[in-house]
SEFILO-82807 format. One record per atom (N, C-alpha, C): x, y, z; residue number from 1. Coordinates in steps of 0.001 Angstrom, whole numbers. Example, Ala and Ser with C-alpha at 12.3 -4.5 7.8 and 13.67 -1.06 7.14 Angstrom:
% SEFILO-82807
+---------+---------+---------+-----+
|       u |       v |       w |   i |
+---------+---------+---------+-----+
|   13190 |   -5690 |    7800 |   1 |
|   12300 |   -4500 |    7800 |   1 |
|   13200 |   -3300 |    7800 |   1 |
|   12850 |   -2250 |    7080 |   2 |
|   13670 |   -1060 |    7140 |   2 |
|   12900 |      30 |    7870 |   2 |
+---------+---------+---------+-----+
END
This chain:
% SEFILO-82807
+---------+---------+---------+-----+
|       u |       v |       w |   i |
+---------+---------+---------+-----+
|  134461 |   35865 |  101289 |   1 |
|  133859 |   37186 |  100874 |   1 |
|  134808 |   37535 |   99652 |   1 |
|  133946 |   38081 |   98581 |   2 |
|  134673 |   38501 |   97523 |   2 |
|  135220 |   39962 |   97788 |   2 |
|  136222 |   40021 |   96727 |   3 |
|  136958 |   41285 |   96626 |   3 |
|  135783 |   42665 |   96560 |   3 |
|  135077 |   42141 |   95548 |   4 |
|  133781 |   43298 |   95312 |   4 |
|  133001 |   43589 |   96617 |   4 |
|  133010 |   42705 |   97389 |   5 |
|  132031 |   42798 |   98730 |   5 |
|  132876 |   43699 |   99495 |   5 |
|  134310 |   43340 |   99664 |   6 |
|  134998 |   44148 |  100424 |   6 |
|  135293 |   45790 |  100116 |   6 |
|  135237 |   45909 |   98709 |   7 |
|  135240 |   47120 |   98200 |   7 |
|  134035 |   47974 |   98398 |   7 |
|  132844 |   47023 |   98382 |   8 |
|  131788 |   47808 |   98665 |   8 |
|  131621 |   47948 |  100152 |   8 |
|  132119 |   47411 |  101040 |   9 |
|  132541 |   47776 |  102603 |   9 |
|  133271 |   48930 |  102690 |   9 |
|  134136 |   49117 |  101973 |  10 |
|  135205 |   50183 |  102049 |  10 |
|  134588 |   51409 |  101673 |  10 |
|  133706 |   51232 |  100367 |  11 |
|  132947 |   52370 |   99977 |  11 |
|  131997 |   52887 |  100949 |  11 |
|  131152 |   51722 |  101544 |  12 |
|  130200 |   52241 |  102336 |  12 |
|  130833 |   52957 |  103658 |  12 |
|  132050 |   52386 |  104168 |  13 |
|  132630 |   52952 |  105397 |  13 |
|  132829 |   54699 |  105046 |  13 |
|  133446 |   54802 |  103972 |  14 |
|  133901 |   56331 |  104030 |  14 |
|  132549 |   57161 |  103702 |  14 |
|  131413 |   56689 |  103057 |  15 |
|  130041 |   57395 |  103081 |  15 |
|  129608 |   57197 |  104406 |  15 |
|  129733 |   56259 |  105193 |  16 |
|  129334 |   56476 |  106582 |  16 |
|  129843 |   57606 |  107265 |  16 |
|  131588 |   57752 |  107304 |  17 |
|  132202 |   58676 |  107883 |  17 |
|  131710 |   60086 |  107520 |  17 |
|  131391 |   60144 |  106151 |  18 |
|  131239 |   61525 |  105816 |  18 |
|  129565 |   61848 |  106288 |  18 |
|  128662 |   60775 |  106234 |  19 |
|  127240 |   60955 |  106756 |  19 |
|  127153 |   61508 |  108167 |  19 |
|  128093 |   60718 |  109043 |  20 |
|  128070 |   61250 |  110346 |  20 |
|  128653 |   62825 |  110508 |  20 |
|  129629 |   63038 |  109852 |  21 |
|  129805 |   64697 |  109623 |  21 |
|  128642 |   65568 |  109317 |  21 |
|  128202 |   65125 |  108040 |  22 |
|  126972 |   65746 |  107596 |  22 |
|  125590 |   65747 |  108417 |  22 |
|  125504 |   64714 |  109138 |  23 |
|  124355 |   64905 |  110190 |  23 |
|  124522 |   65555 |  111386 |  23 |
|  125990 |   65559 |  111721 |  24 |
|  126342 |   66350 |  113062 |  24 |
|  125937 |   68038 |  112742 |  24 |
|  126374 |   68482 |  111422 |  25 |
|  126124 |   69554 |  111130 |  25 |
|  124383 |   70001 |  110831 |  25 |
|  123852 |   69102 |  110315 |  26 |
|  122600 |   69219 |  110240 |  26 |
|  121981 |   69087 |  111514 |  26 |
|  122325 |   68493 |  112537 |  27 |
|  121789 |   68448 |  114021 |  27 |
|  122118 |   69893 |  114586 |  27 |
|  123216 |   70265 |  114309 |  28 |
|  123465 |   71685 |  114749 |  28 |
|  122454 |   72589 |  114348 |  28 |
|  122014 |   72639 |  113117 |  29 |
|  120999 |   73441 |  112653 |  29 |
|  119851 |   73339 |  113412 |  29 |
|  119260 |   71964 |  113898 |  30 |
|  118013 |   71817 |  114456 |  30 |
|  118082 |   72359 |  116015 |  30 |
|  119199 |   72394 |  116551 |  31 |
|  119379 |   73000 |  117710 |  31 |
|  119256 |   74474 |  117807 |  31 |
|  119867 |   75227 |  116594 |  32 |
|  119660 |   76674 |  116655 |  32 |
|  118461 |   77069 |  116488 |  32 |
|  117722 |   76138 |  115370 |  33 |
|  116110 |   76540 |  115144 |  33 |
|  115458 |   76365 |  116415 |  33 |
|  115737 |   75393 |  117109 |  34 |
|  114835 |   74988 |  118508 |  34 |
|  115113 |   75990 |  119456 |  34 |
|  116398 |   76799 |  119289 |  35 |
|  116828 |   77994 |  120224 |  35 |
|  115969 |   79090 |  119889 |  35 |
|  115689 |   79374 |  118622 |  36 |
|  115147 |   80636 |  117995 |  36 |
|  113553 |   80361 |  118465 |  36 |
|  113254 |   79221 |  118312 |  37 |
|  111678 |   78728 |  118594 |  37 |
|  111532 |   79152 |  120025 |  37 |
|  112326 |   78518 |  120798 |  38 |
|  112057 |   78744 |  122190 |  38 |
|  112045 |   80227 |  122714 |  38 |
|  113091 |   80839 |  122237 |  39 |
|  113097 |   82468 |  122281 |  39 |
|  111720 |   83055 |  121976 |  39 |
|  111137 |   82822 |  120942 |  40 |
|  109980 |   83085 |  119938 |  40 |
|  108828 |   82868 |  121134 |  40 |
|  108606 |   81329 |  121395 |  41 |
|  107558 |   81168 |  122136 |  41 |
|  107636 |   81694 |  123642 |  41 |
|  108883 |   81875 |  124432 |  42 |
|  109067 |   82425 |  125549 |  42 |
|  109044 |   84047 |  125563 |  42 |
|  108820 |   84509 |  124470 |  43 |
|  108540 |   85980 |  124430 |  43 |
|  109461 |   87033 |  125032 |  43 |
|  110791 |   86420 |  125165 |  44 |
|  112185 |   87136 |  125750 |  44 |
|  112923 |   87616 |  124694 |  44 |
|  113515 |   88659 |  125056 |  45 |
|  114602 |   89368 |  124134 |  45 |
|  115630 |   88261 |  123824 |  45 |
|  116553 |   88468 |  122723 |  46 |
|  117606 |   87761 |  122523 |  46 |
|  118453 |   87858 |  123832 |  46 |
|  119048 |   88949 |  124425 |  47 |
|  120007 |   88797 |  125355 |  47 |
|  119410 |   87938 |  126592 |  47 |
|  118047 |   88128 |  127023 |  48 |
|  117568 |   87111 |  128034 |  48 |
|  117394 |   85645 |  127427 |  48 |
|  116980 |   85515 |  126259 |  49 |
|  117192 |   84114 |  126045 |  49 |
|  118545 |   83545 |  125951 |  49 |
|  119576 |   84205 |  125658 |  50 |
|  120821 |   84047 |  125871 |  50 |
|  121398 |   83405 |  127155 |  50 |
|  120862 |   84448 |  128030 |  51 |
|  121016 |   84233 |  129499 |  51 |
|  120486 |   82901 |  129961 |  51 |
|  119169 |   82912 |  129547 |  52 |
|  118288 |   81569 |  130366 |  52 |
|  118593 |   80468 |  129529 |  52 |
|  118701 |   80245 |  128253 |  53 |
|  118568 |   78961 |  127447 |  53 |
|  119947 |   78641 |  127131 |  53 |
|  121061 |   79346 |  127366 |  54 |
|  122337 |   79016 |  126638 |  54 |
|  122748 |   77543 |  127003 |  54 |
|  123347 |   76542 |  126194 |  55 |
|  123461 |   75517 |  126262 |  55 |
|  122660 |   74455 |  126341 |  55 |
|  121068 |   74921 |  126046 |  56 |
|  120073 |   74180 |  126209 |  56 |
|  120229 |   73088 |  124888 |  56 |
|  120030 |   72067 |  125161 |  57 |
|  119913 |   71110 |  124141 |  57 |
|  118488 |   70543 |  123587 |  57 |
|  118531 |   70025 |  122653 |  58 |
|  117196 |   69579 |  121826 |  58 |
|  116134 |   69063 |  122733 |  58 |
|  116518 |   68311 |  123758 |  59 |
|  115459 |   67399 |  124446 |  59 |
|  114835 |   68760 |  125351 |  59 |
|  115760 |   69377 |  125893 |  60 |
|  115235 |   70285 |  127089 |  60 |
|  114561 |   71382 |  126299 |  60 |
|  115058 |   71983 |  125344 |  61 |
|  114131 |   73109 |  124435 |  61 |
|  112943 |   72464 |  124045 |  61 |
|  112701 |   71150 |  123554 |  62 |
|  111526 |   70678 |  123372 |  62 |
|  110685 |   70737 |  124778 |  62 |
|  111123 |   70033 |  125795 |  63 |
|  110368 |   70340 |  127024 |  63 |
|  109939 |   71595 |  127338 |  63 |
|  110677 |   72407 |  127254 |  64 |
|  110351 |   74157 |  127597 |  64 |
|  109221 |   74514 |  126753 |  64 |
|  109502 |   74047 |  125349 |  65 |
|  108188 |   74697 |  124501 |  65 |
|  107057 |   73980 |  124532 |  65 |
|  107068 |   72619 |  125209 |  66 |
|  105676 |   71948 |  125337 |  66 |
|  105268 |   72492 |  126809 |  66 |
|  106005 |   72868 |  127512 |  67 |
|  105436 |   73588 |  128821 |  67 |
|  104675 |   74872 |  128548 |  67 |
|  105365 |   75913 |  127638 |  68 |
|  104768 |   77011 |  127276 |  68 |
|  103533 |   76666 |  126691 |  68 |
|  103590 |   75820 |  125597 |  69 |
|  102286 |   75660 |  124919 |  69 |
|  100994 |   75099 |  125728 |  69 |
|  101448 |   74307 |  126669 |  70 |
|  100332 |   73782 |  127573 |  70 |
|   99724 |   75081 |  128236 |  70 |
|  101206 |   76071 |  128986 |  71 |
|  100535 |   76830 |  129999 |  71 |
|   99619 |   78126 |  129305 |  71 |
|  100049 |   78254 |  127821 |  72 |
|   99219 |   79331 |  127342 |  72 |
|   97922 |   78998 |  126535 |  72 |
|   97759 |   77444 |  126602 |  73 |
|   96697 |   77143 |  125675 |  73 |
|   96804 |   77262 |  124413 |  73 |
|   97947 |   76808 |  123987 |  74 |
|   98251 |   77126 |  122356 |  74 |
|   97216 |   76603 |  121477 |  74 |
|   97154 |   77285 |  120256 |  75 |
|   96001 |   76819 |  119430 |  75 |
|   96286 |   75342 |  118785 |  75 |
|   95456 |   74742 |  118740 |  76 |
|   95536 |   73032 |  118279 |  76 |
|   96142 |   73112 |  116977 |  76 |
|   96126 |   73580 |  115943 |  77 |
|   96716 |   73271 |  114771 |  77 |
|   98292 |   73661 |  115002 |  77 |
|   98723 |   74535 |  115629 |  78 |
|   99951 |   75033 |  116103 |  78 |
|  100700 |   73808 |  117077 |  78 |
|   99841 |   73337 |  117836 |  79 |
|  100350 |   72300 |  118810 |  79 |
|  100731 |   71114 |  118226 |  79 |
|   99647 |   70675 |  117197 |  80 |
|   99910 |   69407 |  116494 |  80 |
|  100997 |   69314 |  115559 |  80 |
|  101293 |   70629 |  115005 |  81 |
|  102481 |   70482 |  114245 |  81 |
|  103678 |   70408 |  114961 |  81 |
|  103651 |   71178 |  115917 |  82 |
|  105021 |   70940 |  116874 |  82 |
|  105306 |   69670 |  117302 |  82 |
|  103945 |   68973 |  117548 |  83 |
|  104080 |   67710 |  118051 |  83 |
|  104642 |   66550 |  117060 |  83 |
|  104206 |   66934 |  115966 |  84 |
|  104637 |   66043 |  114732 |  84 |
|  106196 |   66338 |  114391 |  84 |
|  106601 |   67521 |  114560 |  85 |
|  107961 |   67790 |  114225 |  85 |
|  108821 |   67348 |  115381 |  85 |
|  108235 |   67632 |  116744 |  86 |
|  109280 |   67224 |  117884 |  86 |
|  109199 |   65706 |  117873 |  86 |
|  108035 |   64720 |  117503 |  87 |
|  108333 |   63334 |  117405 |  87 |
|  109552 |   63106 |  116394 |  87 |
|  109509 |   63594 |  115198 |  88 |
|  110878 |   63296 |  114428 |  88 |
|  112330 |   63824 |  115107 |  88 |
|  112150 |   64802 |  115790 |  89 |
|  113561 |   65193 |  116338 |  89 |
|  113902 |   64223 |  117299 |  89 |
|  112788 |   63864 |  118103 |  90 |
|  113156 |   62877 |  119331 |  90 |
|  113873 |   61432 |  118734 |  90 |
|  113157 |   60926 |  117536 |  91 |
|  113533 |   59838 |  117073 |  91 |
|  114784 |   59920 |  116311 |  91 |
|  115039 |   60919 |  115655 |  92 |
|  116325 |   61283 |  115090 |  92 |
|  117669 |   61460 |  116382 |  92 |
|  117164 |   62354 |  117302 |  93 |
|  118080 |   62291 |  118687 |  93 |
|  118372 |   61242 |  119128 |  93 |
|  117610 |   59986 |  119411 |  94 |
|  117745 |   58953 |  119863 |  94 |
|  118754 |   58166 |  119240 |  94 |
|  118482 |   57963 |  117893 |  95 |
|  119691 |   57112 |  117120 |  95 |
|  120794 |   57902 |  116984 |  95 |
|  120796 |   59233 |  116807 |  96 |
|  122125 |   59841 |  116546 |  96 |
|  123020 |   59810 |  117774 |  96 |
|  122404 |   59943 |  119147 |  97 |
|  123012 |   59761 |  120207 |  97 |
|  123715 |   58427 |  120452 |  97 |
|  122887 |   57263 |  119924 |  98 |
|  123335 |   55983 |  120014 |  98 |
|  124500 |   55854 |  118933 |  98 |
|  124406 |   56274 |  117952 |  99 |
|  125559 |   56040 |  116763 |  99 |
|  126660 |   56607 |  117189 |  99 |
|  126740 |   57932 |  117565 | 100 |
|  127721 |   58717 |  118086 | 100 |
|  128623 |   58142 |  119177 | 100 |
|  127847 |   57736 |  120225 | 101 |
|  128476 |   57074 |  121371 | 101 |
|  128739 |   55771 |  121249 | 101 |
|  128316 |   54786 |  120199 | 102 |
|  128576 |   53574 |  120446 | 102 |
|  129138 |   52855 |  118896 | 102 |
|  129187 |   53728 |  117971 | 103 |
|  129727 |   53490 |  116813 | 103 |
|  131399 |   53086 |  116807 | 103 |
|  131999 |   51926 |  116448 | 104 |
|  133303 |   51695 |  116460 | 104 |
|  133925 |   52277 |  115022 | 104 |
|  134553 |   53307 |  115135 | 105 |
|  135179 |   53920 |  114046 | 105 |
|  136129 |   53182 |  113346 | 105 |
|  136805 |   52477 |  113996 | 106 |
|  138212 |   51593 |  113531 | 106 |
|  137795 |   50413 |  113016 | 106 |
|  136768 |   49717 |  113282 | 107 |
|  136188 |   48492 |  112986 | 107 |
|  134964 |   48278 |  112485 | 107 |
|  134686 |   47607 |  111409 | 108 |
|  133151 |   47659 |  110996 | 108 |
|  132879 |   46072 |  110877 | 108 |
|  131655 |   45805 |  111576 | 109 |
|  131031 |   44725 |  111450 | 109 |
|  129666 |   44758 |  110704 | 109 |
|  129676 |   43854 |  109607 | 110 |
|  128404 |   43678 |  108871 | 110 |
|  128011 |   42421 |  108505 | 110 |
|  126993 |   42263 |  108087 | 111 |
|  126403 |   40999 |  107420 | 111 |
|  127060 |   40688 |  106348 | 111 |
|  127606 |   39573 |  106066 | 112 |
|  128228 |   39091 |  104894 | 112 |
|  127706 |   39251 |  103609 | 112 |
|  126386 |   39083 |  103750 | 113 |
|  125563 |   39420 |  102621 | 113 |
|  125056 |   41051 |  102093 | 113 |
|  125496 |   42047 |  103250 | 114 |
|  125190 |   43099 |  103033 | 114 |
|  126223 |   44126 |  103715 | 114 |
|  127175 |   44698 |  103065 | 115 |
|  128076 |   45640 |  103655 | 115 |
|  127606 |   47056 |  103597 | 115 |
|  126163 |   47382 |  103303 | 116 |
|  126022 |   48752 |  103169 | 116 |
|  125522 |   48981 |  104689 | 116 |
|  125205 |   48153 |  105683 | 117 |
|  124971 |   48616 |  107093 | 117 |
|  126076 |   47941 |  108061 | 117 |
|  126122 |   48633 |  108963 | 118 |
|  127087 |   48042 |  110089 | 118 |
|  126278 |   47812 |  111319 | 118 |
|  126807 |   47065 |  112108 | 119 |
|  126384 |   46706 |  113441 | 119 |
|  126775 |   47862 |  114302 | 119 |
|  125862 |   48589 |  115187 | 120 |
|  126199 |   49524 |  115902 | 120 |
|  125696 |   48950 |  117280 | 120 |
|  126280 |   48660 |  118190 | 121 |
|  126044 |   48171 |  119677 | 121 |
|  126468 |   48845 |  120718 | 121 |
|  125629 |   48767 |  122049 | 122 |
|  126228 |   49312 |  123145 | 122 |
|  126828 |   48283 |  124263 | 122 |
|  126712 |   47107 |  123595 | 123 |
|  127073 |   45899 |  124354 | 123 |
|  128487 |   45947 |  125335 | 123 |
|  129428 |   46781 |  124543 | 124 |
|  130702 |   46679 |  125378 | 124 |
|  130516 |   47805 |  126582 | 124 |
|  129708 |   48642 |  126693 | 125 |
|  129521 |   49730 |  127766 | 125 |
|  128109 |   49597 |  128496 | 125 |
|  127323 |   48662 |  128201 | 126 |
|  125989 |   48576 |  128940 | 126 |
|  126295 |   48077 |  130250 | 126 |
|  125592 |   48506 |  131229 | 127 |
|  125559 |   48044 |  132663 | 127 |
|  125085 |   46608 |  132939 | 127 |
|  124124 |   46346 |  131908 | 128 |
|  123692 |   45027 |  132145 | 128 |
|  123388 |   44307 |  130766 | 128 |
|  123728 |   43150 |  130507 | 129 |
|  123615 |   42434 |  129317 | 129 |
|  122204 |   42586 |  128783 | 129 |
|  121282 |   42482 |  129928 | 130 |
|  119831 |   42451 |  129336 | 130 |
|  119314 |   43785 |  128688 | 130 |
|  120127 |   44617 |  129024 | 131 |
|  119885 |   46309 |  128586 | 131 |
|  120486 |   46573 |  127131 | 131 |
|  121341 |   45772 |  126590 | 132 |
|  121886 |   46173 |  125541 | 132 |
|  121183 |   46210 |  124105 | 132 |
|  121472 |   46984 |  123220 | 133 |
|  120936 |   47236 |  121794 | 133 |
|  121926 |   47252 |  120965 | 133 |
|  121135 |   46568 |  119874 | 134 |
|  122157 |   46605 |  118574 | 134 |
|  121361 |   46913 |  117276 | 134 |
|  121840 |   47829 |  116759 | 135 |
|  120968 |   48255 |  115393 | 135 |
|  121907 |   48104 |  114202 | 135 |
|  121272 |   47909 |  112829 | 136 |
|  122126 |   47825 |  111656 | 136 |
|  121904 |   49262 |  111081 | 136 |
|  122972 |   50063 |  110944 | 137 |
|  123042 |   51337 |  110684 | 137 |
|  123774 |   51559 |  109370 | 137 |
|  123393 |   52158 |  108406 | 138 |
|  124521 |   52495 |  106993 | 138 |
|  124214 |   53959 |  106979 | 138 |
|  125170 |   54375 |  105793 | 139 |
|  125128 |   55680 |  105504 | 139 |
|  123881 |   56201 |  105103 | 139 |
|  122859 |   55446 |  104313 | 140 |
|  121587 |   55657 |  103888 | 140 |
|  120748 |   56077 |  105472 | 140 |
|  120826 |   55587 |  105999 | 141 |
|  120165 |   55750 |  107279 | 141 |
|  120411 |   57239 |  108000 | 141 |
|  121947 |   57614 |  107989 | 142 |
|  122301 |   58512 |  108450 | 142 |
|  121922 |   59765 |  107477 | 142 |
|  122125 |   59550 |  106401 | 143 |
|  121479 |   60473 |  105284 | 143 |
|  120007 |   60979 |  105422 | 143 |
|  119100 |   59801 |  105801 | 144 |
|  117837 |   60230 |  105534 | 144 |
|  117411 |   60806 |  107248 | 144 |
|  118314 |   60731 |  107965 | 145 |
|  118397 |   61561 |  109502 | 145 |
|  118784 |   62925 |  109063 | 145 |
|  119701 |   63129 |  108201 | 146 |
|  120178 |   64587 |  107968 | 146 |
|  119097 |   65369 |  107091 | 146 |
|  118366 |   64396 |  106244 | 147 |
|  117360 |   65368 |  105355 | 147 |
|  116218 |   65638 |  106242 | 147 |
|  115935 |   64857 |  107236 | 148 |
|  114842 |   65094 |  108010 | 148 |
|  115081 |   66192 |  109122 | 148 |
|  116520 |   66498 |  109418 | 149 |
|  116973 |   67440 |  110342 | 149 |
|  116726 |   68672 |  109307 | 149 |
|  116836 |   68756 |  108189 | 150 |
|  116686 |   69889 |  107382 | 150 |
|  115267 |   70194 |  107258 | 150 |
|  114495 |   69215 |  107178 | 151 |
|  112910 |   69271 |  106990 | 151 |
|  112361 |   69849 |  108273 | 151 |
|  112781 |   69341 |  109526 | 152 |
|  112396 |   69904 |  110811 | 152 |
|  112682 |   71152 |  110860 | 152 |
|  113714 |   71824 |  110403 | 153 |
|  113902 |   73248 |  110553 | 153 |
|  113338 |   73893 |  109667 | 153 |
|  112891 |   73759 |  108404 | 154 |
|  112082 |   74373 |  107543 | 154 |
|  110435 |   74153 |  107973 | 154 |
|  109977 |   73054 |  108641 | 155 |
|  108724 |   73030 |  109260 | 155 |
|  108471 |   73953 |  110336 | 155 |
|  109606 |   74216 |  111132 | 156 |
|  109490 |   75010 |  112283 | 156 |
|  109139 |   76655 |  111794 | 156 |
|  109893 |   76898 |  110835 | 157 |
|  109791 |   78452 |  110339 | 157 |
|  108536 |   79456 |  110400 | 157 |
|  107221 |   78384 |  109953 | 158 |
|  105994 |   79051 |  110179 | 158 |
|  105605 |   79603 |  111451 | 158 |
|  106388 |   78964 |  112644 | 159 |
|  105893 |   79129 |  113816 | 159 |
|  106368 |   80630 |  114247 | 159 |
|  107223 |   81295 |  113903 | 160 |
|  107427 |   82745 |  114113 | 160 |
|  107225 |   83674 |  113125 | 160 |
|  106423 |   83123 |  112252 | 161 |
|  105961 |   84110 |  110965 | 161 |
|  104689 |   84888 |  111654 | 161 |
|  105009 |   86138 |  111938 | 162 |
|  103810 |   87084 |  112527 | 162 |
|  102470 |   86949 |  111694 | 162 |
|  102473 |   86508 |  110431 | 163 |
|  101382 |   86872 |  109343 | 163 |
|  100658 |   85677 |  109331 | 163 |
|  101330 |   84492 |  109970 | 164 |
|  100772 |   83075 |  109807 | 164 |
|   99638 |   82948 |  110895 | 164 |
|   98597 |   83715 |  110837 | 165 |
|   97356 |   83546 |  111815 | 165 |
|   96194 |   83722 |  111028 | 165 |
|   95360 |   82525 |  111439 | 166 |
|   95455 |   81536 |  112202 | 166 |
|   96703 |   80623 |  111763 | 166 |
|   97126 |   79935 |  112730 | 167 |
|   98389 |   79194 |  112213 | 167 |
|   98101 |   78227 |  111058 | 167 |
|   98778 |   77972 |  109947 | 168 |
|   98710 |   77083 |  108999 | 168 |
|  100098 |   76293 |  109117 | 168 |
|  100134 |   75240 |  109284 | 169 |
|  101177 |   74402 |  109099 | 169 |
|  101941 |   74583 |  107427 | 169 |
|  103011 |   74464 |  107547 | 170 |
|  103834 |   74872 |  106416 | 170 |
|  105635 |   74518 |  106214 | 170 |
|  106088 |   75167 |  105330 | 171 |
|  107429 |   74924 |  105334 | 171 |
|  107908 |   76332 |  104874 | 171 |
|  109050 |   76703 |  105536 | 172 |
|  109909 |   77799 |  105080 | 172 |
|  110391 |   77717 |  103602 | 172 |
|  110464 |   76620 |  102983 | 173 |
|  110765 |   76531 |  101544 | 173 |
|  109444 |   76272 |  100589 | 173 |
|  108496 |   76394 |  101274 | 174 |
|  107407 |   76034 |  100413 | 174 |
|  106580 |   75061 |  100606 | 174 |
|  107084 |   73898 |   99744 | 175 |
|  106384 |   72604 |  100089 | 175 |
|  106858 |   71583 |  101181 | 175 |
|  106359 |   71012 |  101950 | 176 |
|  106837 |   69948 |  102908 | 176 |
|  107137 |   68960 |  102177 | 176 |
|  108276 |   68207 |  102535 | 177 |
|  108550 |   66965 |  102341 | 177 |
|  108311 |   65775 |  103064 | 177 |
|  108107 |   64530 |  102585 | 178 |
|  107952 |   63569 |  103578 | 178 |
|  109072 |   63084 |  104278 | 178 |
|  108724 |   62525 |  105349 | 179 |
|  109905 |   62373 |  106311 | 179 |
|  110602 |   61043 |  105691 | 179 |
|  111823 |   60965 |  105884 | 180 |
|  112782 |   60084 |  105154 | 180 |
|  113074 |   58894 |  106359 | 180 |
|  113455 |   59434 |  107554 | 181 |
|  114147 |   58611 |  108392 | 181 |
|  112869 |   57782 |  109105 | 181 |
|  112987 |   56557 |  109256 | 182 |
|  112240 |   55440 |  110146 | 182 |
|  113240 |   54902 |  110916 | 182 |
|  112840 |   55049 |  112718 | 183 |
|  113821 |   54379 |  113133 | 183 |
|  113888 |   53027 |  113046 | 183 |
|  115108 |   52283 |  113030 | 184 |
|  115322 |   50813 |  112862 | 184 |
|  115059 |   50157 |  114112 | 184 |
|  114672 |   48781 |  113855 | 185 |
|  114356 |   47945 |  115146 | 185 |
|  115650 |   47391 |  115592 | 185 |
|  115577 |   47270 |  116733 | 186 |
|  117018 |   46426 |  117328 | 186 |
|  117092 |   45029 |  116686 | 186 |
|  118506 |   44664 |  116471 | 187 |
|  118694 |   43359 |  116048 | 187 |
|  119429 |   42349 |  117044 | 187 |
|  119374 |   41197 |  116795 | 188 |
|  120215 |   40421 |  117768 | 188 |
|  121728 |   40650 |  117244 | 188 |
|  122407 |   40676 |  117993 | 189 |
|  123836 |   40874 |  117814 | 189 |
|  124559 |   39448 |  117481 | 189 |
|  125035 |   39351 |  116266 | 190 |
|  125892 |   37999 |  116132 | 190 |
|  126869 |   37528 |  117176 | 190 |
|  127092 |   36580 |  117300 | 191 |
|  128156 |   36005 |  118412 | 191 |
|  129287 |   36192 |  117760 | 191 |
|  130176 |   37026 |  118868 | 192 |
|  131649 |   37077 |  118380 | 192 |
|  131797 |   38579 |  117946 | 192 |
|  130992 |   39182 |  117755 | 193 |
|  130701 |   40615 |  117204 | 193 |
|  130395 |   41705 |  118080 | 193 |
+---------+---------+---------+-----+
END
């Protein structure tokens, strides 16, 4: 492997570490917005929401909001918009959890031909070898996830706008952006890695 390739791998590692931090901050914003949305749709005051929903993470907040939507027969455009945003949040959350719990921060395994992605695998901790998963993930993947976290937050803003009746999907920043993150497919893990 060339010196240039090793330098590219070092640069990618620094970008990856920075992207993990930026994604973590963006994910915190998603959970904050989901809390606000849950408070809004549950119709409770802030002190009551804090008492009931303190510590509620994204998956559970989404489950609560979906239950509320079903029980109040939420209008179809509003429900469709939530479903679209929630699907992206779930996809981000799945890979985010996988990366932060399985990435090896001190060692980087990558394809010799492409140091812009690294193997992230649960092989060392999985209870069954048949259940292991491995993904090639790079800083670009994490940046796309971060950008979509921001987009999810903006897309949820119109949900608590009292003037948005009948509901029109939109964005708190005006124009909606296309989703950047596409979940990667699992890849076979190279022998010895």
